N, C-alpha and C positions, 0 to 999 in steps of 0.2 A: 377876687383880687383884681382881675381885669388886665394884668400885665402878661404879655407874651414873652416867655423866657426863651433865650437862645441856648441856654445850657443849664443842666441840673447837676449839682455836685451832691453825691450821696456819701454821707459819713457812716461810721460804724456804731451808731447808737441804735435806738429802736427803729426797725424798718417799718415804713408806712403800712397801715392796715386798712385805712378807710378809703372810700371811693375817690374823694377829691385829690389827695396827694398821689394816689396810684395812677389816676388818669393823667395828671401832669407829668409824672415820670414816664409813662408809656408813650406820651405824645412828644416828649422832649426831642429837639433836633440833635442834641448831643448829651451824653452822660459821661461825667468824669467821676470815677469812684476812688474813695480812699481805699487803701489795700484791704482793710478788714471788711469792707462792704461787698466785695466781689462775689462771695459765695451766695449771699442773699439775692443779688441781681441775677446770677446765673441760674439759680433754682427757679426763678420766675420767667425765664426766657428773655431776659433783658441783657443786652451786650454793651459794656462801656466802651467809649471811644478811646479812653485813656485810664490808666490805673496809676495813682500817685501815692507815694509814701516811702517809709523806710523798709517796707516788706516784712515787718515782724509779725503781721497778723494775717497773712494770706496763705491758704493751703498750697502745698506743693503742686497738686493737680491743677489749680488755677494758674500758678506760675507757668506751668508748661503750656496750658491752653491759650493763655493770653500773652505769651512772651513778646509778641510784636508790638505791644502797646503799653508796656510797663515803663514807668519813669521813676527811677529811684532817687529819693532826696534824703540824704543822711542827716541833715541838720537837726540836732536834738533841741535846739532853742525854740522851735516852733512845732506845733502838732500837725498831724496828718491832714486835718481839715484845712489849715492855713496853707499847707503845701499844695493841696488840690485847688484851693481858691486862687492862689497865685499862679498856678499853671493855667487856669481858665482865663485869668487876666492877660497873661503873656500870649495866649492863643488868640486873643482878640475878641472874646465874648464880652458883651456889654450888659446883658440882662440876665442875672444869675438867680437861680432858686437853689436853696440848700435844704436837703432832706436828710433824715436820719441823724441829726445833730443833737437831739435831746433823748431823754429816757436812759434806762440802764444806770450808769454811774452818774450821781448827781453832781460831782465835781466837774466831770466832763461837760455836763449840760450847762452849768453856770459859766464855765470858761468859754464854751462855744458861743453862747448867746452874747457874752460881752465882746467877743471878737467882731461882731457885726459893725461896731464903731470903727474898727480898723479897716474893714473891708469896704465900707461905704464910699470912700474917695476913689476906689478903683473901678467902679461900675456906674452906669447910668441908673441901674436898679439892682438892689440885692435884698433878698428876703429869705427868712428861715421859716419853714413850715413843718408842723407836726400834725398828728391826728386830732389835736384839740384846738389849735389856733396857729397864728403866725406872728412873727416878729419883724419889725421894720425899723431900721436905723434912721433917725432924723437929725440933721446937722444944721438946719436953718429953719426959719419961720415957714410953715407949710400948712395947707389945708388938706386933710385926709378924708377919703370916702369911708363910710361905715353904714351900718343899718340901725334904725331906731331900736334901742334896748340892748344893743351889742355891748358886751363887757369889754372894757378898755383898761389897760394898765400902762403907766408911763414910768420908765426906769431911767433915772438920771445917772449918766456915766461920768459927768464932770460936775460935782456938787457946787462948784463956784458959780455956775451959770444960773440965770434966772429964767423961770418958766411961767408962762401965762396960757391958760386954755379958754376956749370959747366953744360951746356946744356940748359940753359934758355936764352930767347931773350935778357933780360936785366940782365947782370951778376952782382953778388954781390961779392966783394973781401975783405976779412978780415974786415968786417964791423960789428959794433955793432948796431943792430936795437933797437932804444929806444922808438919807438911807433909802434903800430900794423899796421898802414897803410904803413909803410916804405917798407915792403917786399911783399906787396899785388899786385895783378893785373899783374903778369908776364905771360910768355907763354913758353910752351915746344917747343924745336926745333926738337926733334927726339923722339925715343921710350924710352928714359931714361934720367935722369939727376942726378947729384951728389951733395949732400950737404956735405960740409966739416965743421965740428963743432969743436970749441975749447972745452976743457974739461968742461968749465962752461956753455956752450950753451945748451939750450933745446928749440925746436921749435915744432910748430904744422903746418903741411902742408895741405892746402886745394886743392883738385882736383875737378874742375868743371866737371860734367858729360858731356862727349863729345857731346852727342846728343842735348844738350841745346844751 
């Protein structure tokens, strides 16, 4: 991915198991944990700089151990991931990686992925990584790095916007994608591809990890 992240937010989904995400987590300058993710971090010897949430998912032992870095946010209109991401923004972090936001409950997975569109304006860079690939929000015309043959999916979050691609096996030309499946399961032809977006378009791009 090439980005140097200054903060990693860990949500309470599937904890990373593969080498890439784990190395990024271990080398993170700062870790912010949703309250339900603290146990997994602690068991692996990783210490969060802050724990954010409504504290409904954190064991009492962890509450005592990390009492000095707990930030309670009771707002039930947003989920714990959004609470942690907003905390990271308020703390001044600019390049954010989100781990543990997928897996387990599928409704949480879909909701968390879609939230990348809301998070994008808050940071210079924000990405969501799993053991299988990563998601990047794109809000304007952009050329993105990839590898030849890499599997690419494009999910339109604002179906009124028009999308054009260059550098993918199955091109899209000034098309409005009205359902998530319509831009999925494409393939990179070279080391980069270009997304041209109309002003109304907002998309989330999924890159499958090449080794899979």
